[in-house]
C-alpha positions in Angstrom: 31.2 -26.1 10.0 28.9 -27.9 12.5 28.3 -31.6 12.3 24.7 -30.9 11.5 25.8 -29.4 8.1 27.4 -32.7 7.1 26.0 -36.1 6.2 27.7 -39.5 6.0 26.8 -42.1 3.5 27.9 -45.7 3.5 27.7 -46.8 -0.1 28.8 -50.3 -0.9 31.0 -50.3 2.2 32.7 -47.1 1.3 32.2 -44.0 3.4 31.4 -40.7 1.8 31.0 -37.4 3.8 29.5 -34.4 2.1 27.4 -31.3 2.9 23.6 -31.7 3.4 23.1 -28.9 0.9 24.9 -31.0 -1.7 22.6 -34.0 -1.1 19.5 -31.7 -1.3 20.4 -30.1 -4.7 17.3 -32.0 -6.1 14.5 -32.0 -3.5 12.5 -34.8 -5.4 15.5 -37.2 -5.3 15.6 -40.3 -3.2 18.6 -39.1 -1.2 16.8 -35.8 -0.2 13.7 -37.7 0.9 15.8 -40.1 3.0 17.8 -37.3 4.6 14.6 -35.5 5.5 13.1 -38.7 6.9 10.3 -38.7 4.3 11.0 -42.0 2.7 8.9 -44.7 4.2 11.1 -47.6 3.1 14.6 -46.4 3.8 15.7 -44.8 7.0 19.0 -43.3 8.2 20.7 -45.6 10.7 23.1 -44.1 13.2 23.1 -40.8 11.3 24.2 -42.5 8.1 22.5 -43.3 4.8 23.2 -46.9 3.7 23.3 -48.0 0.0 24.4 -51.4 -1.1 26.0 -50.7 -4.5 28.7 -48.1 -4.5 30.7 -48.8 -7.7 29.6 -45.6 -9.5 28.5 -43.5 -6.6 31.4 -41.1 -6.9 30.0 -40.0 -10.3 26.6 -39.4 -8.6 28.1 -37.4 -5.8 30.2 -35.3 -8.3 27.0 -34.6 -10.3 25.2 -33.4 -7.1 28.1 -31.1 -6.3 28.6 -29.5 -9.8 25.5 -30.3 -11.8 27.9 -31.6 -14.4 28.9 -35.1 -15.5 32.6 -35.5 -16.2 33.6 -39.1 -17.1 37.0 -40.7 -17.9 37.8 -41.1 -21.6 37.6 -44.9 -21.3 34.3 -45.0 -19.5 31.8 -47.3 -21.1 29.3 -48.3 -18.3 26.7 -45.7 -19.3 23.7 -48.1 -18.9 24.7 -49.0 -15.4 25.2 -45.4 -14.5 21.8 -44.6 -16.0 20.2 -47.3 -13.7 21.9 -45.7 -10.7 20.6 -42.3 -11.7 17.1 -43.8 -11.9 17.5 -45.5 -8.5 18.4 -42.1 -6.9 15.6 -40.5 -8.9 17.9 -37.8 -10.3 15.9 -36.9 -13.4 18.4 -34.3 -14.8 21.2 -36.9 -14.7 19.0 -39.4 -16.4 18.3 -36.8 -19.1 22.0 -36.3 -19.6 22.7 -40.0 -19.9 19.8 -40.3 -22.4 21.8 -38.3 -24.9 22.0 -40.5 -28.1 25.7 -40.2 -28.7 26.5 -41.7 -25.3 24.5 -44.8 -25.7 25.6 -45.6 -29.3 28.4 -48.0 -29.7 31.8 -46.4 -30.3 33.4 -46.8 -33.7 35.4 -50.0 -33.9 38.3 -50.9 -36.1 40.2 -54.1 -36.9 43.7 -54.6 -38.3 44.5 -58.0 -39.9 48.2 -58.7 -40.2 49.9 -61.6 -42.0 53.6 -61.7 -42.3 55.7 -64.1 -44.5 58.3 -62.9 -47.0 55.7 -60.2 -47.7 53.5 -58.6 -45.0 49.8 -58.1 -45.8 47.6 -55.7 -44.0 43.8 -55.3 -44.1 42.1 -52.6 -42.0 38.4 -52.8 -41.5 36.4 -49.9 -39.8 32.8 -49.4 -39.1 33.3 -45.7 -39.6 34.3 -44.9 -43.2 35.8 -41.6 -42.1 38.5 -43.4 -40.2 39.4 -45.5 -43.3 39.5 -42.3 -45.4 41.8 -40.8 -42.9 44.2 -43.8 -43.0 44.1 -43.9 -46.8 45.3 -40.3 -46.9 48.2 -41.0 -44.6 49.4 -44.4 -45.9 51.6 -44.5 -49.0 53.1 -47.6 -50.5 56.4 -47.2 -52.4 57.5 -49.9 -54.9 61.2 -50.0 -55.5 61.7 -51.2 -59.1 64.8 -53.4 -59.4 67.6 -51.8 -61.4 68.7 -53.3 -64.7 71.7 -55.6 -64.7 75.1 -53.9 -64.8 75.9 -55.2 -68.2 72.7 -53.7 -69.7 73.0 -50.5 -71.7 69.7 -49.4 -70.1 71.0 -49.5 -66.6 69.1 -47.0 -64.4 68.9 -46.6 -60.6 66.0 -48.1 -58.7 62.8 -46.0 -58.8 60.2 -45.6 -56.0 56.7 -45.5 -57.4 54.1 -44.2 -54.8 50.8 -45.9 -54.5 47.7 -45.5 -52.3 46.3 -48.5 -50.4 43.6 -50.5 -52.2 40.0 -49.8 -51.2 37.9 -52.9 -51.7 35.0 -51.0 -50.1 34.1 -47.9 -48.1 34.9 -49.7 -44.9 38.3 -51.3 -45.5 41.7 -50.8 -47.1 44.5 -53.3 -48.1 48.2 -52.8 -48.5 51.4 -54.8 -48.3 55.1 -54.4 -47.8 58.3 -56.4 -48.0 59.6 -58.5 -50.9 57.8 -58.0 -54.2 58.3 -60.3 -57.2 55.4 -59.0 -59.3 57.5 -56.5 -61.2 58.7 -58.1 -64.5 59.3 -61.3 -62.5 62.1 -59.6 -60.7 62.5 -59.3 -56.9 61.8 -55.8 -55.7 60.7 -54.2 -52.4 57.5 -52.5 -51.2 57.9 -49.8 -48.5 55.2 -48.2 -46.4 55.1 -44.7 -45.1 52.4 -43.4 -42.6 52.2 -39.7 -42.1 53.3 -37.7 -40.3 56.2 -40.2 -39.9 58.5 -39.8 -43.0 60.2 -43.2 -42.7 59.7 -45.8 -45.5 59.5 -49.2 -43.8 59.7 -52.6 -45.5 59.6 -54.8 -42.4 56.0 -55.9 -41.6 56.4 -55.8 -37.8 57.8 -52.3 -38.0 54.9 -51.2 -40.2 52.4 -52.8 -37.8 53.9 -50.9 -34.8 53.8 -47.6 -36.7 50.1 -48.3 -37.7 49.2 -49.1 -34.1 50.9 -45.9 -32.8 49.0 -43.9 -35.4 45.7 -45.3 -34.3 46.5 -44.7 -30.6 47.3 -41.0 -31.4 44.0 -40.8 -33.2 42.1 -41.6 -30.0 41.7 -45.4 -30.4 42.8 -47.9 -27.8 43.6 -51.6 -28.3 41.0 -53.8 -26.7 42.0 -57.3 -27.9 44.3 -59.4 -30.0 43.7 -62.8 -31.4 44.9 -65.3 -34.1 42.3 -65.5 -36.8 43.7 -68.5 -38.7 46.3 -70.8 -37.1 47.2 -72.2 -40.5 48.5 -68.9 -42.0 49.0 -67.2 -38.6 46.9 -64.2 -39.4 46.7 -61.9 -36.4 43.8 -59.6 -35.6 44.0 -56.4 -33.5 40.7 -54.9 -32.4 40.4 -51.2 -31.5 37.7 -48.9 -30.1 37.8 -45.1 -30.2 38.1 -43.5 -26.8 35.6 -40.8 -26.1 37.0 -37.4 -25.1 36.6 -36.4 -21.5 33.7 -33.9 -21.7 31.7 -32.3 -19.0 27.9 -32.7 -19.7 26.0 -29.9 -18.0 22.3 -29.5 -17.4 20.4 -27.2 -19.7 20.8 -23.7 -18.3 17.3 -22.8 -19.4 15.8 -25.3 -17.0 15.5 -24.0 -13.5 16.8 -26.3 -10.6 14.0 -28.0 -8.7 14.8 -26.0 -5.5 14.2 -22.7 -7.3 11.0 -23.9 -8.9 9.6 -25.1 -5.5 10.5 -21.9 -3.7 8.8 -19.8 -6.4 5.7 -21.9 -6.2 5.6 -21.5 -2.4 5.9 -17.7 -2.7 3.0 -17.6 -5.1 0.9 -19.5 -2.6 1.7 -16.9 0.0 
């Protein structure tokens, strides 16, 4: 490959080298005009194209090469990437980034945890489907205390399964640990979260299992804070990670280069 088939770009101080044909995928773009010397404001210097901001340029170059947009699962800087696409005048990329589901905020979820002799949990989610999913997985078991040994009605402890409470469509509440609400006798509340079959009474263990469940469901922990210093309520905030998905241009839309060549042939 000759040096004339390659172009070097200095973007934010980082050097990129690629084929001229890659840069010219979209003839109406700023990069193509600069490479052809048709942009009156920006000129190539020493055979290189200079751009100041290069934080997201690797995504721009990858789109030029593949006509697809493949972003990391934890990518969230869509508006900035959209501005970059507008700067480079890449209308097909702008159209991809205008897709509604990309610019909408991702479903968030909070877990409030208070642990004393009994651990209290409140899970609040902006997406009711997530709360429904957790409600179907979480089961609370109440171990009823056995009757005294001297009683003629002595029976072994019983585990009564319960679903978490649902104060609204967007939250659920449950607890574990010591339970003195059963006939004024001390009992225990256990929590099980499917697909894990363990029955846990320790609040810290239940919290760890709940966080693991959310991580496996595609959420990631973004922050922790103490809501109330008096009662030491802890809050864990989550966001759902978007799946890595390649966004491709509409196949029914012809690339700019094809359209321009067809028009030139008609003129002939």
